[in-house]
DRENDO-1510 file (C-alpha; in Angstrom, 1 decimal, always signed):
<recs>
REC; n; res; u; v; w
REC; 1; MET; -84.4; +138.4; +157.8 .
REC; 2; HIS; -87.6; +137.4; +156.1 .
REC; 3; ALA; -89.7; +134.3; +155.7 .
REC; 4; LEU; -89.4; +132.5; +152.4 .
REC; 5; PRO; -92.5; +130.5; +151.3 .
REC; 6; LEU; -91.8; +126.9; +150.3 .
REC; 7; PRO; -92.8; +127.2; +146.6 .
REC; 8; ILE; -90.3; +130.0; +146.1 .
REC; 9; TYR; -87.6; +128.0; +147.8 .
REC; 10; GLU; -88.2; +125.0; +145.6 .
REC; 11; THR; -88.2; +127.3; +142.5 .
REC; 12; VAL; -84.9; +128.8; +143.3 .
REC; 13; PHE; -83.3; +125.4; +143.7 .
REC; 14; ARG; -84.8; +124.1; +140.5 .
REC; 15; GLU; -84.4; +127.1; +138.1 .
REC; 16; LEU; -81.2; +129.0; +139.0 .
REC; 17; PRO; -78.3; +128.2; +136.7 .
REC; 18; ASP; -75.8; +129.2; +139.5 .
REC; 19; ALA; -74.9; +126.9; +142.4 .
REC; 20; VAL; -77.3; +127.3; +145.4 .
REC; 21; PHE; -76.4; +126.0; +148.8 .
REC; 22; LEU; -78.7; +125.7; +151.9 .
REC; 23; ILE; -76.6; +126.3; +155.0 .
REC; 24; ASP; -77.1; +125.9; +158.8 .
REC; 25; PRO; -76.0; +129.3; +160.3 .
REC; 26; GLU; -74.9; +127.7; +163.6 .
REC; 27; THR; -72.7; +124.9; +162.4 .
REC; 28; SER; -71.9; +126.1; +158.8 .
REC; 29; ASN; -73.0; +122.6; +157.5 .
REC; 30; ILE; -74.4; +122.3; +154.0 .
REC; 31; LEU; -77.9; +120.9; +154.3 .
REC; 32; ASP; -78.9; +120.9; +150.6 .
REC; 33; CYS; -78.0; +122.2; +147.2 .
REC; 34; ASN; -79.2; +122.2; +143.6 .
REC; 35; ASP; -77.7; +120.3; +140.7 .
REC; 36; ALA; -75.6; +123.2; +139.5 .
REC; 37; ALA; -73.9; +123.2; +142.9 .
REC; 38; LEU; -73.1; +119.5; +142.6 .
REC; 39; THR; -71.5; +120.1; +139.1 .
REC; 40; GLN; -69.5; +123.1; +140.4 .
REC; 41; VAL; -67.8; +121.1; +143.2 .
REC; 42; GLY; -67.8; +117.7; +141.6 .
REC; 43; LEU; -69.6; +116.0; +144.5 .
REC; 44; ALA; -72.6; +113.6; +144.6 .
REC; 45; ARG; -75.7; +114.7; +146.6 .
REC; 46; HIS; -75.0; +112.3; +149.4 .
REC; 47; GLU; -71.4; +113.7; +149.7 .
REC; 48; ILE; -72.4; +117.3; +149.9 .
REC; 49; VAL; -74.0; +117.0; +153.3 .
REC; 50; GLN; -70.7; +115.8; +154.7 .
REC; 51; HIS; -69.2; +119.2; +154.0 .
REC; 52; SER; -69.5; +122.6; +155.7 .
REC; 53; VAL; -68.6; +126.1; +154.5 .
REC; 54; LEU; -65.3; +125.6; +156.3 .
REC; 55; SER; -64.4; +122.6; +154.2 .
REC; 56; LEU; -65.8; +123.8; +150.9 .
REC; 57; GLN; -64.7; +127.5; +150.9 .
REC; 58; ARG; -61.0; +128.0; +151.0 .
REC; 59; ASP; -61.2; +131.6; +152.2 .
REC; 60; VAL; -63.2; +130.9; +155.4 .
REC; 61; VAL; -61.0; +129.5; +158.1 .
REC; 62; GLY; -62.2; +128.3; +161.5 .
REC; 63; VAL; -65.4; +128.5; +163.5 .
REC; 64; GLU; -64.6; +131.9; +164.9 .
REC; 65; GLN; -64.4; +133.5; +161.5 .
REC; 66; TRP; -67.6; +131.8; +160.4 .
REC; 67; SER; -69.4; +133.1; +163.5 .
REC; 68; SER; -68.4; +136.6; +162.6 .
REC; 69; ILE; -69.6; +136.2; +159.0 .
REC; 70; ALA; -72.9; +134.7; +160.1 .
REC; 71; GLN; -73.6; +137.7; +162.3 .
REC; 72; VAL; -73.0; +140.1; +159.5 .
REC; 73; ILE; -75.3; +138.0; +157.2 .
REC; 74; ARG; -78.1; +138.2; +159.9 .
REC; 75; GLU; -77.7; +142.0; +160.4 .
REC; 76; SER; -77.6; +142.9; +156.7 .
REC; 77; LYS; -79.8; +142.3; +153.7 .
REC; 78; GLY; -77.1; +140.2; +152.1 .
REC; 79; TYR; -73.5; +139.3; +152.2 .
REC; 80; TYR; -71.3; +139.4; +149.1 .
REC; 81; PHE; -67.7; +138.2; +148.6 .
REC; 82; VAL; -65.4; +136.6; +146.0 .
REC; 83; GLY; -63.7; +133.4; +147.0 .
REC; 84; GLN; -62.6; +129.9; +146.0 .
REC; 85; HIS; -64.6; +126.7; +146.2 .
REC; 86; ARG; -62.7; +123.4; +146.6 .
REC; 87; HIS; -63.5; +120.9; +143.8 .
REC; 88; LYS; -63.4; +117.2; +144.5 .
REC; 89; SER; -60.5; +116.9; +142.1 .
REC; 90; GLY; -58.4; +119.2; +144.3 .
REC; 91; ALA; -58.8; +122.1; +141.9 .
REC; 92; GLU; -60.1; +125.5; +143.0 .
REC; 93; VAL; -63.1; +127.2; +141.4 .
REC; 94; PRO; -63.3; +131.0; +141.6 .
REC; 95; VAL; -66.8; +132.0; +142.7 .
REC; 96; GLU; -68.8; +135.1; +143.4 .
REC; 97; VAL; -71.0; +134.4; +146.4 .
REC; 98; HIS; -74.1; +136.2; +147.6 .
REC; 99; THR; -75.6; +134.9; +150.9 .
REC; 100; SER; -78.9; +135.9; +152.6 .
REC; 101; CYS; -80.8; +134.8; +155.7 .
REC; 102; PHE; -84.4; +133.6; +155.7 .
REC; 103; MET; -86.8; +131.6; +157.9 .
REC; 104; ARG; -88.3; +128.3; +156.9 .
REC; 105; GLU; -90.8; +126.5; +159.1 .
REC; 106; GLY; -89.6; +128.6; +162.1 .
REC; 107; ARG; -85.9; +127.7; +161.4 .
REC; 108; GLU; -83.2; +130.2; +160.5 .
REC; 109; LEU; -81.3; +129.2; +157.3 .
REC; 110; PHE; -78.7; +130.8; +155.0 .
REC; 111; LEU; -79.1; +130.7; +151.2 .
REC; 112; SER; -75.8; +131.1; +149.3 .
REC; 113; ILE; -75.8; +131.6; +145.5 .
REC; 114; ALA; -72.3; +131.0; +144.1 .
REC; 115; ARG; -71.6; +132.0; +140.5 .
REC; 116; ASP; -68.6; +130.4; +138.7 .
REC; 117; ILE; -66.4; +133.2; +137.5 .
REC; 118; THR; -63.6; +131.1; +136.0 .
REC; 119; GLN; -63.9; +132.7; +132.6 .
REC; 120; ARG; -64.1; +136.2; +134.0 .
REC; 121; VAL; -61.0; +135.7; +136.1 .
REC; 122; ALA; -59.1; +134.3; +133.1 .
REC; 123; SER; -60.2; +137.3; +131.0 .
REC; 124; GLU; -59.1; +139.7; +133.7 .
REC; 125; ARG; -55.8; +137.9; +134.1 .
REC; 126; ASP; -55.3; +138.0; +130.3 .
REC; 127; LEU; -56.2; +141.7; +130.2 .
REC; 128; ALA; -53.7; +142.4; +133.0 .
REC; 129; ASN; -51.0; +140.5; +131.2 .
REC; 130; ARG; -51.7; +142.4; +128.0 .
REC; 131; GLU; -51.7; +145.7; +129.8 .
REC; 132; ALA; -48.3; +144.8; +131.4 .
REC; 133; LEU; -46.9; +143.9; +128.0 .
REC; 134; LEU; -48.3; +147.1; +126.5 .
REC; 135; SER; -46.8; +149.1; +129.3 .
REC; 136; TYR; -43.5; +147.5; +128.8 .
REC; 137; ALA; -43.6; +148.1; +125.0 .
REC; 138; LEU; -44.4; +151.7; +125.5 .
REC; 139; THR; -42.0; +152.5; +128.3 .
REC; 140; GLU; -39.1; +150.1; +127.6 .
REC; 141; ALA; -39.2; +149.3; +123.9 .
REC; 142; SER; -38.9; +153.0; +122.9 .
REC; 143; ASP; -36.5; +155.7; +124.0 .
REC; 144; GLY; -39.2; +157.9; +125.3 .
REC; 145; LEU; -42.9; +159.0; +125.3 .
REC; 146; TRP; -44.6; +162.3; +125.5 .
REC; 147; ASP; -48.2; +163.4; +126.1 .
REC; 148; TRP; -49.2; +166.9; +125.2 .
REC; 149; ASN; -52.4; +168.7; +126.5 .
REC; 150; LEU; -53.1; +171.3; +123.9 .
REC; 151; ALA; -55.4; +173.3; +126.2 .
REC; 152; THR; -52.8; +173.9; +128.9 .
REC; 153; ASN; -49.6; +173.3; +126.9 .
REC; 154; GLU; -48.6; +170.8; +129.6 .
REC; 155; VAL; -46.4; +168.0; +128.3 .
REC; 156; PHE; -45.7; +164.7; +130.1 .
REC; 157; PHE; -42.1; +163.5; +129.5 .
REC; 158; SER; -41.6; +159.8; +130.3 .
REC; 159; PRO; -38.6; +158.8; +132.5 .
REC; 160; GLN; -37.0; +157.1; +129.5 .
REC; 161; LEU; -37.1; +160.3; +127.5 .
REC; 162; LYS; -35.6; +162.3; +130.4 .
REC; 163; ARG; -32.9; +159.7; +130.8 .
REC; 164; MET; -32.1; +159.7; +127.1 .
REC; 165; LEU; -31.5; +163.5; +127.3 .
REC; 166; GLY; -29.5; +163.2; +130.5 .
REC; 167; TYR; -32.1; +164.6; +132.9 .
REC; 168; GLY; -33.2; +163.3; +136.3 .
REC; 169; PRO; -36.8; +162.2; +137.1 .
REC; 170; GLN; -37.7; +165.6; +138.6 .
REC; 171; GLU; -36.1; +167.7; +135.9 .
REC; 172; MET; -37.5; +168.9; +132.6 .
REC; 173; PRO; -40.5; +171.1; +133.4 .
REC; 174; PRO; -43.7; +169.6; +131.9 .
REC; 175; GLN; -44.2; +172.4; +129.4 .
REC; 176; LEU; -44.2; +172.6; +125.6 .
REC; 177; GLN; -41.5; +175.3; +125.8 .
REC; 178; THR; -39.1; +172.7; +127.4 .
REC; 179; TRP; -39.2; +170.7; +124.2 .
REC; 180; GLU; -39.3; +173.7; +121.8 .
REC; 181; SER; -36.2; +175.3; +123.3 .
REC; 182; ASN; -34.1; +172.1; +122.9 .
REC; 183; ILE; -34.7; +171.7; +119.1 .
REC; 184; HIS; -31.7; +172.6; +116.9 .
REC; 185; PRO; -32.3; +176.2; +115.6 .
REC; 186; ASP; -31.9; +175.0; +112.0 .
REC; 187; ASP; -34.5; +172.2; +112.5 .
REC; 188; ALA; -37.1; +174.1; +114.6 .
REC; 189; PRO; -39.1; +175.9; +111.9 .
REC; 190; TRP; -39.5; +172.7; +109.9 .
REC; 191; VAL; -40.4; +170.5; +112.9 .
REC; 192; GLN; -42.9; +173.0; +114.3 .
REC; 193; LEU; -44.5; +173.4; +110.8 .
REC; 194; VAL; -45.0; +169.6; +110.5 .
REC; 195; LEU; -46.5; +169.4; +114.0 .
REC; 196; ARG; -48.8; +172.4; +113.4 .
REC; 197; GLU; -50.0; +170.9; +110.1 .
REC; 198; HIS; -50.9; +167.6; +111.8 .
REC; 199; VAL; -52.9; +169.4; +114.5 .
REC; 200; GLU; -54.7; +171.3; +111.7 .
REC; 201; GLY; -55.5; +168.1; +109.9 .
REC; 202; LEU; -53.2; +168.6; +106.9 .
REC; 203; ARG; -51.0; +165.7; +107.7 .
REC; 204; GLU; -52.2; +162.3; +108.8 .
REC; 205; ARG; -49.6; +162.0; +111.5 .
REC; 206; TYR; -46.7; +164.0; +113.0 .
REC; 207; ASP; -43.4; +162.4; +111.9 .
REC; 208; ALA; -40.1; +164.2; +111.9 .
REC; 209; GLU; -36.4; +163.5; +112.2 .
REC; 210; TYR; -34.4; +166.3; +113.8 .
REC; 211; ARG; -31.7; +167.2; +116.3 .
REC; 212; LEU; -32.6; +167.6; +120.0 .
REC; 213; ARG; -30.2; +169.0; +122.6 .
REC; 214; ASN; -29.4; +167.0; +125.7 .
REC; 215; ARG; -28.4; +168.3; +129.1 .
REC; 216; ASN; -24.7; +168.5; +128.2 .
REC; 217; GLY; -25.5; +170.8; +125.2 .
REC; 218; HIS; -24.8; +168.0; +122.6 .
REC; 219; TYR; -27.4; +167.3; +119.9 .
REC; 220; LEU; -28.9; +163.9; +119.4 .
REC; 221; TRP; -30.7; +162.9; +116.2 .
REC; 222; VAL; -34.2; +161.7; +117.1 .
REC; 223; HIS; -37.1; +160.2; +115.2 .
REC; 224; ASP; -40.2; +161.8; +116.7 .
REC; 225; ARG; -43.7; +160.4; +115.9 .
REC; 226; GLY; -47.1; +161.3; +117.3 .
REC; 227; ARG; -50.8; +161.6; +116.6 .
REC; 228; VAL; -53.9; +163.3; +117.9 .
REC; 229; CYS; -55.7; +160.9; +120.3 .
REC; 230; GLU; -58.4; +163.0; +121.8 .
REC; 231; ARG; -60.7; +165.8; +120.6 .
REC; 232; ASP; -63.0; +168.2; +122.5 .
REC; 233; ALA; -66.7; +168.7; +122.1 .
REC; 234; ASP; -66.1; +170.8; +119.0 .
REC; 235; ARG; -64.0; +168.0; +117.5 .
REC; 236; LYS; -60.8; +170.1; +117.8 .
REC; 237; PRO; -57.6; +168.3; +118.8 .
REC; 238; SER; -57.1; +168.4; +122.6 .
REC; 239; ARG; -54.4; +165.8; +123.2 .
REC; 240; LEU; -51.4; +164.4; +121.3 .
REC; 241; VAL; -49.2; +161.5; +122.3 .
REC; 242; GLY; -46.1; +160.2; +120.7 .
REC; 243; MET; -42.7; +158.5; +121.1 .
REC; 244; VAL; -39.2; +159.6; +120.5 .
REC; 245; GLU; -36.4; +157.2; +119.3 .
REC; 246; ASN; -32.7; +158.0; +119.5 .
REC; 247; ILE; -31.4; +157.5; +115.9 .
REC; 248; THR; -28.0; +159.2; +116.4 .
REC; 249; ASP; -26.0; +156.1; +115.5 .
REC; 250; ARG; -28.1; +155.4; +112.4 .
REC; 251; LYS; -28.1; +159.1; +111.3 .
REC; 252; ASN; -24.3; +159.4; +111.7 .
REC; 253; ALA; -23.9; +156.3; +109.6 .
REC; 254; GLU; -26.2; +157.7; +106.9 .
REC; 255; LEU; -24.4; +161.0; +106.9 .
REC; 256; ALA; -21.0; +159.2; +106.6 .
REC; 257; LEU; -22.3; +157.2; +103.6 .
REC; 258; GLN; -23.7; +160.4; +102.0 .
REC; 259; GLU; -20.3; +161.9; +102.2 .
REC; 260; LEU; -19.1; +159.2; +99.9 .
REC; 261; ALA; -21.5; +159.9; +97.0 .
REC; 262; ALA; -23.7; +162.7; +95.7 .
REC; 263; HIS; -26.0; +160.4; +93.7 .
REC; 264; ASP; -28.8; +158.1; +94.7 .
REC; 265; MET; -27.9; +154.5; +93.7 .
REC; 266; LEU; -31.4; +153.5; +92.6 .
REC; 267; THR; -32.5; +156.3; +90.4 .
REC; 268; GLY; -29.1; +157.9; +89.5 .
REC; 269; LEU; -30.4; +161.3; +90.6 .
REC; 270; LEU; -28.6; +163.7; +92.9 .
REC; 271; ASN; -29.3; +162.8; +96.5 .
REC; 272; ARG; -30.7; +164.7; +99.4 .
REC; 273; ARG; -27.4; +165.9; +100.8 .
REC; 274; GLU; -26.4; +167.3; +97.4 .
REC; 275; CYS; -29.9; +168.9; +97.1 .
REC; 276; GLU; -29.4; +170.8; +100.3 .
REC; 277; ARG; -26.1; +172.1; +99.1 .
REC; 278; VAL; -27.3; +173.0; +95.6 .
REC; 279; LEU; -30.5; +174.7; +96.9 .
REC; 280; ARG; -28.6; +177.2; +99.0 .
REC; 281; GLN; -26.1; +177.7; +96.2 .
REC; 282; GLN; -28.8; +178.4; +93.6 .
REC; 283; ILE; -30.7; +180.8; +95.9 .
REC; 284; ASP; -27.5; +182.9; +96.3 .
REC; 285; LEU; -26.8; +182.7; +92.5 .
REC; 286; CYS; -30.4; +183.7; +91.6 .
REC; 287; ARG; -30.2; +186.6; +94.0 .
REC; 288; ARG; -27.0; +187.9; +92.3 .
REC; 289; LEU; -28.4; +187.4; +88.8 .
REC; 290; GLU; -31.8; +188.9; +89.8 .
REC; 291; ILE; -33.8; +186.0; +88.6 .
REC; 292; CYS; -36.4; +183.7; +90.2 .
REC; 293; LEU; -35.8; +180.2; +91.4 .
REC; 294; GLY; -38.7; +177.6; +91.2 .
REC; 295; LEU; -38.8; +174.7; +93.5 .
REC; 296; CYS; -41.2; +171.7; +93.1 .
REC; 297; ILE; -41.6; +168.7; +95.4 .
REC; 298; PHE; -43.6; +165.7; +94.2 .
REC; 299; ASP; -44.4; +162.4; +95.9 .
REC; 300; LEU; -45.9; +159.2; +94.6 .
REC; 301; ASP; -49.4; +158.6; +95.8 .
REC; 302; ARG; -50.2; +155.4; +97.8 .
REC; 303; PHE; -46.7; +154.0; +97.0 .
REC; 304; LYS; -46.7; +151.9; +100.1 .
REC; 305; SER; -49.4; +149.6; +98.7 .
REC; 306; VAL; -47.2; +149.0; +95.7 .
REC; 307; ASN; -44.3; +147.7; +97.9 .
REC; 308; ASP; -46.7; +145.8; +100.1 .
REC; 309; ARG; -48.6; +144.0; +97.3 .
REC; 310; PHE; -45.9; +143.6; +94.6 .
REC; 311; GLY; -42.6; +143.7; +96.5 .
REC; 312; HIS; -39.7; +146.2; +96.7 .
REC; 313; ALA; -38.2; +145.0; +93.4 .
REC; 314; VAL; -41.3; +146.3; +91.6 .
REC; 315; GLY; -41.4; +149.4; +93.8 .
REC; 316; ASP; -37.8; +150.2; +92.9 .
REC; 317; LYS; -38.6; +149.8; +89.2 .
REC; 318; VAL; -41.5; +152.3; +89.5 .
REC; 319; LEU; -39.2; +154.8; +91.3 .
REC; 320; HIS; -36.6; +154.5; +88.6 .
REC; 321; GLY; -39.2; +154.9; +85.8 .
REC; 322; VAL; -40.7; +158.0; +87.4 .
REC; 323; ALA; -37.3; +159.5; +88.0 .
REC; 324; GLN; -36.2; +159.0; +84.4 .
REC; 325; LEU; -39.5; +160.4; +83.0 .
REC; 326; ALA; -39.3; +163.5; +85.1 .
REC; 327; LYS; -35.6; +164.0; +84.2 .
REC; 328; SER; -36.5; +163.9; +80.5 .
REC; 329; GLN; -39.0; +166.8; +80.9 .
REC; 330; ILE; -36.7; +169.4; +82.5 .
REC; 331; ARG; -34.1; +171.7; +81.0 .
REC; 332; SER; -30.4; +171.1; +81.1 .
REC; 333; THR; -30.0; +174.0; +83.6 .
REC; 334; ASP; -32.6; +172.4; +86.0 .
REC; 335; TYR; -31.9; +170.0; +88.8 .
REC; 336; LEU; -33.8; +166.8; +89.8 .
REC; 337; PHE; -33.1; +165.2; +93.2 .
REC; 338; ARG; -34.3; +162.1; +95.0 .
REC; 339; TRP; -35.3; +163.7; +98.3 .
REC; 340; GLY; -36.0; +160.4; +100.0 .
REC; 341; GLY; -38.2; +157.4; +99.8 .
REC; 342; GLU; -40.8; +158.1; +97.0 .
REC; 343; GLU; -40.3; +161.9; +97.2 .
REC; 344; PHE; -38.5; +164.0; +94.5 .
REC; 345; LEU; -37.4; +167.6; +94.4 .
REC; 346; MET; -36.9; +169.8; +91.3 .
REC; 347; LEU; -35.0; +173.1; +91.1 .
REC; 348; CYS; -35.6; +175.4; +88.1 .
REC; 349; PRO; -33.6; +178.7; +88.0 .
REC; 350; GLY; -35.2; +181.6; +86.2 .
REC; 351; ILE; -38.8; +180.3; +86.2 .
REC; 352; GLY; -41.9; +182.0; +87.4 .
REC; 353; LEU; -44.9; +180.5; +89.1 .
REC; 354; HIS; -47.0; +180.2; +86.0 .
REC; 355; ASP; -44.5; +178.3; +84.0 .
REC; 356; LEU; -43.5; +176.2; +87.0 .
REC; 357; VAL; -47.1; +175.0; +87.4 .
REC; 358; ILE; -47.3; +174.2; +83.7 .
REC; 359; LEU; -44.1; +172.2; +83.9 .
REC; 360; ALA; -45.2; +170.3; +87.1 .
REC; 361; ASP; -48.6; +169.5; +85.5 .
REC; 362; GLN; -47.0; +168.3; +82.4 .
REC; 363; ILE; -44.8; +165.9; +84.4 .
REC; 364; ARG; -47.8; +164.9; +86.5 .
REC; 365; HIS; -49.8; +164.0; +83.4 .
REC; 366; LYS; -47.0; +162.0; +81.7 .
REC; 367; ILE; -46.4; +160.0; +84.9 .
REC; 368; GLU; -50.1; +159.2; +85.0 .
REC; 369; GLN; -50.0; +157.9; +81.4 .
REC; 370; LEU; -47.1; +155.5; +82.1 .
REC; 371; SER; -47.9; +151.9; +81.7 .
REC; 372; TRP; -46.7; +149.3; +84.2 .
REC; 373; PRO; -47.1; +145.7; +83.1 .
REC; 374; GLU; -46.0; +144.6; +86.6 .
REC; 375; LEU; -49.0; +146.4; +88.1 .
REC; 376; GLU; -51.7; +144.8; +86.1 .
REC; 377; HIS; -55.2; +145.9; +87.3 .
REC; 378; GLU; -53.6; +148.2; +89.9 .
REC; 379; GLY; -54.5; +151.5; +88.1 .
REC; 380; PRO; -52.1; +154.3; +87.1 .
REC; 381; ILE; -49.2; +155.6; +89.2 .
REC; 382; THR; -49.9; +159.2; +90.2 .
REC; 383; CYS; -48.0; +161.9; +92.0 .
REC; 384; SER; -48.9; +165.0; +94.1 .
REC; 385; PHE; -47.0; +168.2; +93.4 .
REC; 386; GLY; -46.2; +171.2; +95.5 .
REC; 387; VAL; -44.6; +174.3; +93.9 .
REC; 388; ALA; -43.1; +177.5; +95.2 .
REC; 389; VAL; -41.0; +180.3; +93.7 .
REC; 390; CYS; -38.3; +182.4; +95.4 .
REC; 391; PRO; -38.9; +185.1; +96.5 .
REC; 392; ASP; -42.8; +185.0; +96.1 .
REC; 393; HIS; -43.1; +182.0; +98.5 .
REC; 394; GLY; -39.9; +182.4; +100.6 .
REC; 395; HIS; -36.7; +184.3; +100.7 .
REC; 396; THR; -34.5; +181.5; +102.1 .
REC; 397; ALA; -33.8; +177.9; +101.3 .
REC; 398; ASP; -35.7; +176.6; +104.3 .
REC; 399; ALA; -38.7; +178.9; +103.8 .
REC; 400; LEU; -39.0; +178.0; +100.1 .
REC; 401; PHE; -38.8; +174.3; +100.8 .
REC; 402; MET; -41.4; +174.5; +103.6 .
REC; 403; SER; -43.8; +176.4; +101.3 .
REC; 404; ALA; -43.5; +173.8; +98.5 .
REC; 405; ASP; -43.7; +170.9; +101.0 .
REC; 406; SER; -46.9; +172.2; +102.6 .
REC; 407; ALA; -48.4; +172.7; +99.1 .
REC; 408; MET; -47.6; +169.1; +98.3 .
REC; 409; TYR; -49.4; +167.8; +101.4 .
REC; 410; ARG; -52.3; +170.1; +100.5 .
REC; 411; ALA; -52.4; +168.4; +97.1 .
REC; 412; LYS; -52.7; +165.0; +98.9 .
REC; 413; ALA; -55.3; +166.3; +101.2 .
REC; 414; ASN; -57.3; +167.7; +98.3 .
REC; 415; GLY; -57.5; +164.3; +96.4 .
REC; 416; ARG; -53.9; +163.6; +95.2 .
REC; 417; ASN; -52.7; +163.6; +91.6 .
REC; 418; ARG; -52.7; +167.4; +91.4 .
REC; 419; VAL; -50.5; +170.5; +91.6 .
REC; 420; GLU; -50.8; +173.0; +94.5 .
REC; 421; CYS; -49.0; +176.3; +95.0 .
REC; 422; GLY; -47.3; +177.5; +98.1 .
REC; 423; ALA; -48.7; +180.4; +100.1 .
REC; 424; PRO; -47.3; +183.8; +99.1 .
REC; 425; VAL; -45.1; +185.7; +101.7 .
REC; 426; LYS; -45.0; +189.4; +102.3 .
REC; 427; PRO; -42.1; +190.8; +100.2 .
REC; 428; PRO; -39.1; +192.4; +102.0 .
REC; 429; SER; -38.7; +196.2; +101.7 .
REC; 430; GLN; -36.3; +195.9; +98.8 .
REC; 431; VAL; -36.5; +192.8; +96.5 .
REC; 432; PRO; -33.1; +192.4; +94.7 .
REC; 433; TYR; -34.6; +190.5; +91.8 .
REC; 434; PRO; -37.9; +190.5; +89.9 .
REC; 435; ARG; -41.0; +188.6; +90.9 .
REC; 436; SER; -41.4; +186.9; +87.5 .
REC; 437; GLU; -39.1; +185.1; +85.2 .
REC; 438; VAL; -36.5; +187.1; +83.1 .
REC; 439; PRO; -38.2; +188.4; +80.0 .
REC; 440; GLY; -37.2; +186.5; +76.9 .
REC; 441; ARG; -35.8; +183.6; +78.9 .
REC; 442; PRO; -36.6; +180.5; +76.8 .
REC; 443; MET; -38.5; +177.7; +78.6 .
REC; 444; ILE; -37.0; +174.3; +77.4 .
REC; 445; TYR; -39.0; +171.2; +78.6 .
</recs>
């Protein structure tokens, strides 16, 4: 408790933008207030003296409670609480109140400063609602979430993800191995490569469709997406989060449709399912004939902006035009497939790395020279290429494909509109066919 000189008291009443109330500690009656206080509660000055803390403050009930509060105010340097002031209209005004005790002309008085926090409460309520909506979207609108700590290899699996795979809330140990061991063996190398390349910064995001085993031993098709969300002091990735969507029904429908046709309807090229069959067939054939097999993957650069700005009809025309140009550049013994979206795959039996790079760069240059009247002022359409040759860059279909695909993403990371080669692999002890194209084999482009 301290004595407050009269000039300071008058300055407080006159200058403070917050409501200020002068209160009798014994009766809780309001003795005086500033203009801001009158505005806050909607009362005239002659009306305010008819109120006490008990009638003005909703959260203080009864003389006994007021006496307890008054004693705390006397014993402390100040008393703080958040409550509700009753407005003359019947509405309630949320306030943040700080009350202190002082002496004036030998009389004990309480001074309460009440700040209107209506906007803050509204903002907090809005934030809480947004957080609730976000929580619902993340936990209910997807089939499952995961959160991977790279330092410890601990992985949080959401209840929805566990339920999708048939596990209870306490099952599925929170470890990376839990996830890795449930990926289909045929999909695991590819999925792990995509994840590793995202962590290393070669892919903008982790995005993969693959088969994941549930508790009963059956495989579900899932679409798994994630991204680095935290980095350590050295800017190295330390945390990844993502979500998993069950796409089994959609994937089964796609596979059923693919059974009906081997060609892509838009471009007329062989489709992805046919590519997987032909790739394995060609690797076996080239091994028996002791010749190389070249594989090239190319993808249109920034194609999403074409669809977004000019519509899918124009985008389809671009895809068809690029497909026809590329097809015109390859030999009759080569294969060209639409791998998916804006991505194409080319197989060239009996071709070495040198000639494959020349062919890919020739196609790249011709695509860049194409004119598109529909894309006026948009600039040229370009592609990024990744090439690999069996056995130099892989001895199996999966290894060869992953080598070329990684090279293509490296081409995008290095500026797009370029050709990159896959990383060589260590040769097996006995290579059944040469590491360059067959001598004298004509190259027809």
